[in-house]
C-alpha beads as a LAMMPS data file, in Angstrom:
LAMMPS data file: protein, C-alpha beads

115 atoms
114 bonds

1 atom types
1 bond types

-500.0 500.0 xlo xhi
-500.0 500.0 ylo yhi
-500.0 500.0 zlo zhi

Masses

1 110.0

Atoms # bond

1 1 1 158.511 252.777 72.567
2 1 1 161.822 251.344 73.675
3 1 1 165.341 252.541 73.034
4 1 1 168.794 251.753 74.218
5 1 1 172.393 252.336 73.259
6 1 1 175.284 250.061 72.404
7 1 1 179.035 250.587 72.438
8 1 1 180.643 248.085 70.088
9 1 1 184.260 247.147 69.369
10 1 1 185.367 245.125 66.362
11 1 1 187.934 242.562 67.488
12 1 1 190.823 240.689 65.940
13 1 1 191.317 238.280 68.875
14 1 1 189.710 236.980 72.050
15 1 1 192.594 238.507 74.004
16 1 1 191.321 241.928 72.947
17 1 1 187.886 241.099 74.406
18 1 1 189.359 240.275 77.800
19 1 1 191.508 243.403 77.699
20 1 1 188.546 245.666 76.835
21 1 1 186.629 244.245 79.802
22 1 1 189.579 245.118 82.062
23 1 1 190.229 248.550 80.528
24 1 1 186.598 249.705 80.641
25 1 1 185.813 247.840 83.865
26 1 1 182.532 246.696 82.294
27 1 1 181.165 243.263 81.555
28 1 1 180.027 242.935 77.944
29 1 1 176.384 242.386 77.111
30 1 1 177.566 240.284 74.169
31 1 1 180.989 239.079 73.254
32 1 1 181.899 236.887 70.308
33 1 1 184.851 236.056 68.150
34 1 1 184.695 239.364 66.326
35 1 1 182.998 241.871 68.613
36 1 1 182.664 243.101 72.193
37 1 1 179.428 244.969 72.992
38 1 1 177.875 246.632 75.993
39 1 1 174.320 247.993 76.103
40 1 1 173.129 250.965 78.145
41 1 1 169.896 252.732 78.835
42 1 1 169.709 256.437 79.582
43 1 1 168.785 255.582 83.192
44 1 1 172.131 253.728 83.586
45 1 1 174.140 256.908 83.193
46 1 1 175.749 258.912 85.938
47 1 1 174.079 262.306 86.470
48 1 1 177.251 264.148 85.417
49 1 1 176.654 263.249 81.758
50 1 1 174.231 264.979 79.415
51 1 1 173.280 261.881 77.508
52 1 1 174.766 258.734 76.152
53 1 1 177.051 260.298 73.540
54 1 1 178.767 262.387 76.213
55 1 1 179.156 259.270 78.336
56 1 1 180.692 257.259 75.505
57 1 1 183.013 260.110 74.589
58 1 1 184.221 260.234 78.195
59 1 1 184.843 256.470 78.275
60 1 1 186.703 256.433 74.974
61 1 1 188.781 259.525 75.688
62 1 1 189.984 258.223 79.043
63 1 1 190.703 254.742 77.645
64 1 1 192.129 255.786 74.247
65 1 1 195.789 254.995 74.887
66 1 1 195.022 251.682 76.623
67 1 1 192.707 250.634 73.781
68 1 1 195.310 251.635 71.220
69 1 1 197.835 249.577 73.183
70 1 1 195.798 246.412 72.588
71 1 1 195.349 247.150 68.893
72 1 1 191.926 248.823 68.912
73 1 1 191.876 251.558 66.281
74 1 1 189.279 254.358 66.125
75 1 1 187.616 252.677 63.133
76 1 1 187.025 249.592 65.275
77 1 1 184.587 251.428 67.544
78 1 1 180.929 252.201 66.882
79 1 1 178.135 253.738 68.902
80 1 1 174.652 252.440 68.268
81 1 1 171.245 253.936 68.958
82 1 1 168.603 251.197 68.838
83 1 1 165.077 252.554 68.756
84 1 1 161.732 250.765 68.664
85 1 1 158.819 253.005 67.739
86 1 1 155.077 252.814 67.148
87 1 1 154.023 255.652 64.871
88 1 1 156.932 257.910 63.988
89 1 1 160.691 257.794 64.418
90 1 1 162.613 261.036 64.903
91 1 1 166.130 261.235 66.263
92 1 1 168.177 264.383 66.678
93 1 1 171.791 264.745 67.737
94 1 1 173.473 268.049 68.533
95 1 1 176.245 268.804 66.021
96 1 1 178.861 269.232 68.748
97 1 1 178.236 265.697 70.045
98 1 1 178.415 264.152 66.595
99 1 1 181.582 266.119 65.835
100 1 1 183.257 264.856 68.996
101 1 1 182.514 261.259 67.969
102 1 1 183.814 262.053 64.495
103 1 1 187.001 263.495 66.004
104 1 1 187.468 260.238 67.920
105 1 1 186.999 258.245 64.688
106 1 1 183.871 256.547 66.045
107 1 1 180.971 255.540 63.801
108 1 1 177.446 256.527 64.827
109 1 1 174.950 253.830 63.848
110 1 1 171.185 254.064 64.151
111 1 1 168.766 251.163 63.932
112 1 1 165.008 251.807 64.080
113 1 1 162.155 249.356 63.785
114 1 1 158.409 249.637 64.042
115 1 1 156.525 247.567 66.624

Bonds

1 1 1 2
2 1 2 3
3 1 3 4
4 1 4 5
5 1 5 6
6 1 6 7
7 1 7 8
8 1 8 9
9 1 9 10
10 1 10 11
11 1 11 12
12 1 12 13
13 1 13 14
14 1 14 15
15 1 15 16
16 1 16 17
17 1 17 18
18 1 18 19
19 1 19 20
20 1 20 21
21 1 21 22
22 1 22 23
23 1 23 24
24 1 24 25
25 1 25 26
26 1 26 27
27 1 27 28
28 1 28 29
29 1 29 30
30 1 30 31
31 1 31 32
32 1 32 33
33 1 33 34
34 1 34 35
35 1 35 36
36 1 36 37
37 1 37 38
38 1 38 39
39 1 39 40
40 1 40 41
41 1 41 42
42 1 42 43
43 1 43 44
44 1 44 45
45 1 45 46
46 1 46 47
47 1 47 48
48 1 48 49
49 1 49 50
50 1 50 51
51 1 51 52
52 1 52 53
53 1 53 54
54 1 54 55
55 1 55 56
56 1 56 57
57 1 57 58
58 1 58 59
59 1 59 60
60 1 60 61
61 1 61 62
62 1 62 63
63 1 63 64
64 1 64 65
65 1 65 66
66 1 66 67
67 1 67 68
68 1 68 69
69 1 69 70
70 1 70 71
71 1 71 72
72 1 72 73
73 1 73 74
74 1 74 75
75 1 75 76
76 1 76 77
77 1 77 78
78 1 78 79
79 1 79 80
80 1 80 81
81 1 81 82
82 1 82 83
83 1 83 84
84 1 84 85
85 1 85 86
86 1 86 87
87 1 87 88
88 1 88 89
89 1 89 90
90 1 90 91
91 1 91 92
92 1 92 93
93 1 93 94
94 1 94 95
95 1 95 96
96 1 96 97
97 1 97 98
98 1 98 99
99 1 99 100
100 1 100 101
101 1 101 102
102 1 102 103
103 1 103 104
104 1 104 105
105 1 105 106
106 1 106 107
107 1 107 108
108 1 108 109
109 1 109 110
110 1 110 111
111 1 111 112
112 1 112 113
113 1 113 114
114 1 114 115
């Protein structure tokens, strides 16, 4: 079993990609003409967070005005859970975490595949 998380921004220009890198102070895992993406594993997170969704919420909340300033709208942001499984795939998210993403206008995307 393998899983990881992805924070993804839909872009309108390459200038936005460079600006996101500066604003978030993170190098993208992938960056193309139309998206900027960074992958995380649970082990990458600071101990102060109770999981990836809390971490992403913290990042997006603190960077909201700067991202808006470069033309990134809430609908341009998605959070991905990518999950490889062997026999059964079950994912559960506390309602309060999902609601906070919803309040930020962020899409939650889940991709599962069997090995």
